[in-house]
N, C-alpha and C positions, 0 to 999 in steps of 0.2 A: 224627538220621535225615536224610540228605541230601534225601530226597523232600519232607520237610516244608517246606524253605526255598526250594523252586523256585517260579517263577512271576513273570511280568512285572507282573501286576496283583495287588491284594489285594482279596479279597471276603469280607465278613462276612455270614453268613446267620443270621437269628434266628427261632426258632419252636419247634415241637414237633409231636407227633402224627405222622400218616402223611405229611403233606405235605412236611415238611422233608427227609427222606431221598430223596424222589423228585427234588427239585431238586439235592441234593448229588451224586447219581449222575451227573448230566449235567455239573455244574460241574467235576468232577475231570478232565474231558477237555480243559478250557481251559488256557491258559498262565497260570494264576492260583494264588496261594497262598490256600487256602480256610480260613476259620475258621467253625465251627459253634457258635453260642451257644444252649444248649438249656434249655428251661423245667425248673424243679425243683418245680413246684406240683402235679404229678400225684399223686393219692391213691387211684387206683382200680387194680383188677387186681393182677397180680404185683408191680408197682412199689410200689403202696400198701401191700401186706402187708409187703414187705421194708423199706420206709421205717419202718413202725411197730415192727418187731422189731429192726432194725439201725440204728444211727445213721448213716444215709447218705441222700443225696438219691435220689429215685426213679430207678432206673437204666434203665428201659425206653426212653425217648427217646434217651438216650446210647448204649445198645446199638444201636439202629436206625441212628443216625448213623455209628457206627463201622463197621457192616456196609456202609453206603452208600459210605464213603470208603476201604474196605479193598481191598487188592490181594492178599489171602490166597487160598489155594486154596478154590474154591467149596464143596467138601465140608466143609471146616472151618468155613466161614461158615454152612453149613446146620446144622451141629452147634451152633454158637454161638447160632443163632436157635431151636433146637428147644425146643418147649414141652411139658411133660409132660401126659399125658392126665388127664382129670378123675377117673378111677378110681384114680389113683396116691396117694390119701390126702394125706399132708403135702405132697408135691411137686406136687400138682394145680395146673395152670395156670401154674407157674413156668417161665420161659425159662432155659435154661442160662446164657446170657450175663448175665442179671440176677444170678444166684447168683455167677458168677465176679467180676463187678464189686464186689458186696457183700463177698465174701471177701477180695479184694485190698485193699479199703478198710479192713477190719478188721485185716488183717495189717500194713499200713503206717501206718495212722492218718491217711492223707491221700488224699482222693479224687483230687486232681490228680495225685499221684504214681502212683496206681493206673491212671488213664487213660493216663499217659505210658508205663507199662510195657506195657499192652495195645496201645497204638498202635505200639510198636516191633515186637511180635510179629505184629500183624495188618497191618503194612505200610500204615498209615494215610497217605493223601495229604492232609495238612493238619493242622489242630488242632481239637480238640473240647473245649469248655469248658462246664461247667454254668453257668447264669446266676448262681448264688450257690453258696457252699460249703456251705450248710446247706439242708435242706428248708424250703420256704415254704408258707404256707396262703393259698389264693385265697379272697377274700371278695367277695360280690356284694350290692350294694344295689339293690333293685328299685324301680320307680316308685311302688309303693304304700307304700314305707317299710319293707317287710320285708327281712330279710337271710338269705342262704345262706352257710354256711361249708363250704368244701371243693370242689375242682374238680369232683369226680364228682357232686355234688349240685345244682349250679346249674341244669343243663338240666331236671332233674326238676320244677322249680317251674312251668315254662311261663309265666313272667311276663316282662314287658319289663324289661330291665336298664337301670338308670340309670348305674351305674358299678361298676368293680371295683377292688380294691386287694390288695396282698399283704403279709402279716405273717410274722414269725418264729414258731416254735412257742411262744415265750414271749409272743406277742401284740404285739411291738414292730413299728413300721413297718420295712419292708425297705429298707435304704439301700445296703449294700455289695454290689458285684458280686464275682465270683470274680477271682482274680489274672489279669491279662492281657486281661480282657474289654474294659475301657474302652480300653486301648491298641489292641486289634484294631479297635474301632469308629473311633477317632480317626485311625488310619493307613490305613484302608480306602479304596479307590477307589470301591467300590460296597458299600452296605449293603442287603441284601435281606430283606424281611419276608414270610413266608408261602411258599407257601399253607398254610393251617391255620385251625383254629377261632379266630375273632376274639377272643372273651373268654377262652378257656381254653388256647390255645396261644401266641398272639402277645402279648396284653396282659400276662400274668403276667411276662414278661421286661421289658417297657417300664416297668412300674410299680415296678421296683427303681430307686430314685432315681438311682444313679450311671449306670445304663444309659440311662434316659430323658434325663438331661442330656447324656450323651455323644452320643446320636443327634441331638439338637438342635444341638449345637456342632460335630459332625464336618464336615469339608470334603467328605466323600463324598456322592455322589448316593444318595438313599434311594429304593428301588424297592419298591412293594407289589404282590405278586401276588394279585389278588383271587380269592376263592373262586368256583367255578363254581356251586355250589348253596347255597341257604340252609340253615340248620341248626336243628333242633328245639330250642326252648327257648333259643336264642341270637340268631339273626339272621332270624327269621321275617319275611317281607315286605320284607327289606332290598334296596335297590339297591346298585350298586357305590359310588355316592357316599355312601350311608349308612355303609358299612364305613369309608371314609376319614374321614368326619365323626366317628365314634366314636374313632378313633385320635387325631385332632387334638384332640378335646375332652379326652381323658385326659392328653395332654402339654401342653395349653394353648398349642399352636403349630401352624401349618400346616407340618409338617416333611416331608411326603411330596412328592417331586419328580415321580416317574413311577409310573403305575399300568398294570399289564398286565391286560387284560380279554379274556376269551374271548367270541367272537361266534357260535360254532357252536351251533345248537340241540341240546339234549339230547333224545334220543328220548322220545316220550310214554310208551311202554311201560315205560321205565326208571323214570320218575317214578311211574307207577301201581303198580309191583311192587317197591318197595324194602323190604328186611327191616328191621323195627323202626322204619321211618319216620324214621330219623335225619336224612336229607336230604329237604327238602320240595319246593321248586320251584327252577327255575333263577334265579339272581340277575339282576334286571332292570338295564337300563342307564340312566344319567343322565349322559351325557358333559358336558353343559353345567354341571351342578352340580359335577362333578369339576374342570373348568377354573376355576370360580369359587373353588375352594379352592386354586388355584395349581398344579394337577397337569397334567403332560403325560400324555396318554392314548395308549397303544399297544394297539390292538384287533386281534385276529387269531383264526384258528381254532386255539385252543390245546387243544381237547377231544380226549381220548383215551379211548375206551370200551374198557376191558380188564377181564377177570375180573368182568364184571357191574357195574362201577363207572364213575363219571364222574370221570376224573382229568385233570390237566394233561399235555399232551404234553411230556415232558421235553426232547426235542431242540429243539422249536420255542421253548420258553421260554428255554432256554440260548442259543439262537441270538440271541434279542433281547437278552439280557443281555450276550453277547459283543459285539454291535454297540454297545451303550451304553458298554462299556469302551473300545472302539476309537475311538469318535468323540467322546465327551464331553470337554470341557475341564474335567475335574473339579477340578484344582488352582486354577483361576481362579474358581471359584464364589464368589459374593458372598452370604454368609449374612445380610447385613443386609436383604435383600429378603424374607426369610421373615416372613410375617405372624404376629403374636403376639396373644393375647387380652389 
């Protein structure tokens, strides 16, 4: 596909959940070759059910990224995203796109080949790779010594997390990334993390050994888009510097170069009236602590209140990323200045 290879710059975006597609939609407007690297540790909802019954990584995040980067007819994209009603018995809660991805994987035996086929017909602008070729299990160790197994179960404990790691279904440490993932990170001009859940969308990717090492060794500038709100059972009472400190602790290096931080206050009424209380309070700022970790801070009014939610303003975030691509002397970066533990 010709559109896949176009772009003056190379950008690798790593994450999962609802935050990653928001950024991808804006990035495809840039003169850049985009690679989305997507978490495979989701074990909830339609993705989790399909993962348990079909030997395939959870398809939900991959599906959302494909829609974000697609130039296909909007009606067909709406069909791809359609989720069956809860009264449809066996199909209840399943998105059509999840079923298509699982079916193609079963037909071909290769997830990568299935994504390539779909990318062709969906006119994907860029590449989408699962972080690993097999489904992984996210494990959390809490400060009190207890352990939670499974991404969907971690937040339920409401305990402070000491660290997370990912293992294969057989219990072995996750080492190998999918084909082309390490190459995409090593050849990128910009590596973007987030926005997304710190422990359950971003770290599951970084804790795959090959990905973590590639990010630390890549000549690319690493940018972290800090969440706007703290999350129940994950980042309660966190500052922006706390988010970065957790990332640095897990990879044992201060690898983040630039942090994008929203400074627009979230309306109090939104905070008081959130369904399910998933998001608690606005992330507080500690710019000095960020700078002490070696980070450049870009703070701006990134807030976009749409459909009752506090999201990042895609256009403003992408504008800053575009500026970094245009002005940074990325190839001359000296990685020896990165502090290590």
